[in-house]
C-alpha positions as a Python dict, from the first residue, in 0.01 Angstrom:
ca = {
    (1, 'M'): (0, 0, 0),
    (2, 'V'): (105, 367, -27),
    (3, 'S'): (181, 572, 252),
    (4, 'L'): (146, 922, 312),
    (5, 'E'): (501, 1024, 337),
    (6, 'G'): (567, 854, -2),
    (7, 'V'): (298, 1074, -177),
    (8, 'V'): (413, 1406, 3),
    (9, 'S'): (764, 1333, -116),
    (10, 'R'): (615, 1339, -455),
    (11, 'I'): (478, 1704, -419),
    (12, 'F'): (699, 1964, -581),
    (13, 'L'): (637, 2333, -613),
    (14, 'V'): (620, 2489, -931),
    (15, 'R'): (509, 2825, -1055),
    (16, 'G'): (420, 2903, -676),
    (17, 'Q'): (166, 2591, -655),
    (18, 'K'): (198, 2258, -491),
    (19, 'V'): (184, 2008, -782),
    (20, 'M'): (227, 1595, -865),
    (21, 'L'): (401, 1516, -1194),
    (22, 'D'): (191, 1317, -1437),
    (23, 'G'): (411, 1000, -1406),
    (24, 'D'): (419, 992, -1036),
    (25, 'L'): (53, 1027, -1031),
    (26, 'A'): (-18, 755, -1290),
    (27, 'T'): (226, 511, -1086),
    (28, 'L'): (17, 591, -764),
    (29, 'Y'): (-289, 547, -941),
    (30, 'G'): (-171, 191, -1102),
    (31, 'V'): (-179, 287, -1459),
    (32, 'S'): (46, 407, -1760),
    (33, 'T'): (135, 783, -1779),
    (34, 'K'): (41, 733, -2103),
    (35, 'R'): (-313, 603, -2024),
    (36, 'L'): (-314, 886, -1772),
    (37, 'N'): (-264, 1136, -2020),
    (38, 'E'): (-487, 989, -2272),
    (39, 'Q'): (-770, 1013, -2023),
    (40, 'V'): (-693, 1363, -1931),
    (41, 'R'): (-697, 1452, -2338),
    (42, 'R'): (-1034, 1281, -2360),
    (43, 'N'): (-1151, 1513, -2086),
    (44, 'I'): (-964, 1838, -2117),
    (45, 'R'): (-1299, 2034, -2025),
    (46, 'R'): (-1238, 1903, -1669),
    (47, 'F'): (-920, 2023, -1644),
    (48, 'P'): (-864, 2388, -1657),
    (49, 'S'): (-527, 2561, -1562),
    (50, 'D'): (-541, 2580, -1213),
    (51, 'F'): (-618, 2184, -1203),
    (52, 'M'): (-313, 2101, -1456),
    (53, 'F'): (-26, 2256, -1691),
    (54, 'Q'): (223, 2129, -1889),
    (55, 'L'): (579, 2215, -1763),
    (56, 'T'): (826, 2422, -1991),
    (57, 'K'): (1179, 2251, -2113),
    (58, 'E'): (1349, 2468, -1868),
    (59, 'E'): (1103, 2370, -1554),
    (60, 'A'): (1133, 1994, -1674),
    (61, 'E'): (1509, 1995, -1673),
    (62, 'S'): (1527, 2191, -1314),
    (63, 'L'): (1291, 1944, -1150),
    (64, 'R'): (1511, 1620, -1304),
    (65, 'S'): (1836, 1801, -1161),
    (66, 'Q'): (1710, 1953, -842),
    (67, 'N'): (1486, 1641, -733),
    (68, 'A'): (1610, 1354, -929),
    (69, 'T'): (1249, 1304, -1020),
    (70, 'L'): (1339, 1045, -1288),
    (71, 'K'): (1585, 754, -1276),
    (72, 'R'): (1894, 750, -1479),
    (73, 'G'): (1849, 679, -1831),
    (74, 'R'): (1464, 678, -1806),
    (75, 'G'): (1265, 976, -1960),
    (76, 'Q'): (1554, 1156, -2061),
    (77, 'H'): (1431, 1157, -2448),
    (78, 'R'): (1056, 1204, -2387),
    (79, 'K'): (876, 1331, -2646),
    (80, 'Y'): (621, 1541, -2471),
    (81, 'L'): (683, 1769, -2170),
    (82, 'P'): (542, 1625, -1853),
    (83, 'Y'): (192, 1745, -1721),
    (84, 'V'): (151, 1841, -1357),
    (85, 'F'): (-151, 1813, -1152),
    (86, 'T'): (-294, 2028, -850),
    (87, 'E'): (-444, 1886, -579),
    (88, 'H'): (-786, 1946, -749),
    (89, 'G'): (-620, 1805, -1077),
    (90, 'A'): (-513, 1474, -912),
    (91, 'I'): (-865, 1452, -780),
    (92, 'M'): (-1047, 1507, -1087),
    (93, 'A'): (-776, 1256, -1242),
    (94, 'A'): (-884, 1012, -1045),
    (95, 'S'): (-1245, 1019, -1130),
    (96, 'V'): (-1145, 1018, -1515),
    (97, 'L'): (-969, 724, -1461),
    (98, 'D'): (-1260, 548, -1313),
    (99, 'S'): (-1028, 254, -1127),
    (100, 'D'): (-1108, 127, -745),
    (101, 'R'): (-737, 194, -696),
    (102, 'A'): (-732, 558, -844),
    (103, 'V'): (-1034, 628, -613),
    (104, 'Q'): (-860, 461, -303),
    (105, 'I'): (-558, 644, -369),
    (106, 'S'): (-685, 1000, -432),
    (107, 'T'): (-751, 999, -71),
    (108, 'Y'): (-408, 965, 15),
    (109, 'V'): (-341, 1222, -244),
    (110, 'V'): (-561, 1489, -71),
    (111, 'R'): (-399, 1399, 251),
    (112, 'A'): (-51, 1473, 129),
    (113, 'F'): (-131, 1807, 7),
    (114, 'V'): (-338, 1899, 328),
    (115, 'Q'): (-42, 1804, 524),
    (116, 'L'): (197, 2013, 309),
    (117, 'R'): (-61, 2278, 348),
    (118, 'E'): (-80, 2275, 715),
    (119, 'M'): (326, 2226, 733),
    (120, 'L'): (315, 2585, 516),
    (121, 'S'): (71, 2768, 752),
    (122, 'S'): (277, 2664, 1066),
    (123, 'N'): (573, 2768, 900),
    (124, 'K'): (426, 3115, 836),
    (125, 'E'): (336, 3138, 1185),
    (126, 'L'): (710, 3049, 1299),
    (127, 'A'): (837, 3307, 1052),
    (128, 'R'): (604, 3578, 1178),
    (129, 'K'): (710, 3496, 1519),
    (130, 'L'): (1101, 3523, 1450),
    (131, 'N'): (1041, 3841, 1314),
    (132, 'E'): (830, 3978, 1624),
    (133, 'L'): (1155, 3848, 1834),
    (134, 'E'): (1398, 4004, 1625),
    (135, 'R'): (1247, 4342, 1612),
    (136, 'R'): (1215, 4312, 1999),
    (137, 'L'): (1584, 4225, 2019),
    (138, 'T'): (1677, 4500, 1788),
    (139, 'T'): (1482, 4779, 2038),
    (140, 'H'): (1661, 4589, 2307),
    (141, 'D'): (2013, 4624, 2172),
    (142, 'R'): (1949, 5011, 2124),
    (143, 'A'): (1852, 5042, 2455),
    (144, 'I'): (2146, 4840, 2597),
    (145, 'T'): (2361, 5050, 2380),
    (146, 'E'): (2257, 5352, 2493),
    (147, 'L'): (2274, 5213, 2856),
    (148, 'I'): (2642, 5084, 2807),
    (149, 'E'): (2730, 5458, 2661),
    (150, 'A'): (2561, 5651, 2974),
    (151, 'I'): (2743, 5397, 3218),
    (152, 'R'): (3091, 5499, 3038),
    (153, 'Q'): (3027, 5854, 3054),
    (154, 'L'): (2985, 5821, 3420),
    (155, 'M'): (3291, 5638, 3472),
    (156, 'T'): (3538, 5855, 3272),
    (157, 'A'): (3616, 6135, 3566),
    (158, 'P'): (3568, 6497, 3455),
    (159, 'E'): (3840, 6695, 3374),
    (160, 'P'): (3963, 6870, 3686),
    (161, 'K'): (3898, 7264, 3696),
    (162, 'K'): (4222, 7493, 3731),
    (163, 'K'): (4206, 7609, 4069),
    (164, 'R'): (4323, 7986, 4182),
    (165, 'P'): (4633, 7935, 4368),
    (166, 'I'): (4548, 8081, 4704),
    (167, 'G'): (4677, 8394, 4845),
    (168, 'F'): (4813, 8676, 4683),
    (169, 'A'): (4914, 8647, 4302),
    (170, 'P'): (5106, 8931, 4124),
    (171, 'W'): (4933, 9070, 3795),
    (172, 'K'): (5043, 8949, 3468),
    (173, 'D'): (4999, 9207, 3207),
}
C-alpha cells in the first residue's frame, strides 16, 4: 500500500503551486502515464489550467536535476513535456480514470496536499514569530547600547578644573 510520506515526497512546487508529475500520479493510480494522459486529453474540459498544466523544457530540466525525479536513463528523450496536476487536478484525474485503485489512492493524495498546506501555514506562523522576536531584540539592542554608553560617560572622570592658587598672585600683563 502507499504511505502518506511516499505521496508527500512526490509533490513539488512549480510556478508557486504544489503539483504532482503525471508519471508519479499514474504510478500511484496503477496505470501507465500514457493511459493517464490519454484519459486527460479525452476529458480536457475537466482540467482547466489551475488543475493541470504542461511544464516548460526549463521547468522539466530543473525538476529532473534538483529532485532526481527520473531514474537514470529513463525519460531523458521523452517525446512530450510532462504534465503536472494540482490537488484538484489529481482528484479529477482519479475520477476520469474510473478505477478502484485511483479512487482509493486519491484520498492519500488529498491528505498529502492537506498535510503540506498545514506545514506551510505553521511555517508562516513560525516566521512571523521569529520576525517579532528579531524586532524586539533590535529594540533591546538599541536600549542596551544607550545604557552602556551612559555608564561609560559616568565612569570617565571629569576633567579637573584649574584652581586658582590661594593667596596673593601678582598681576600678569
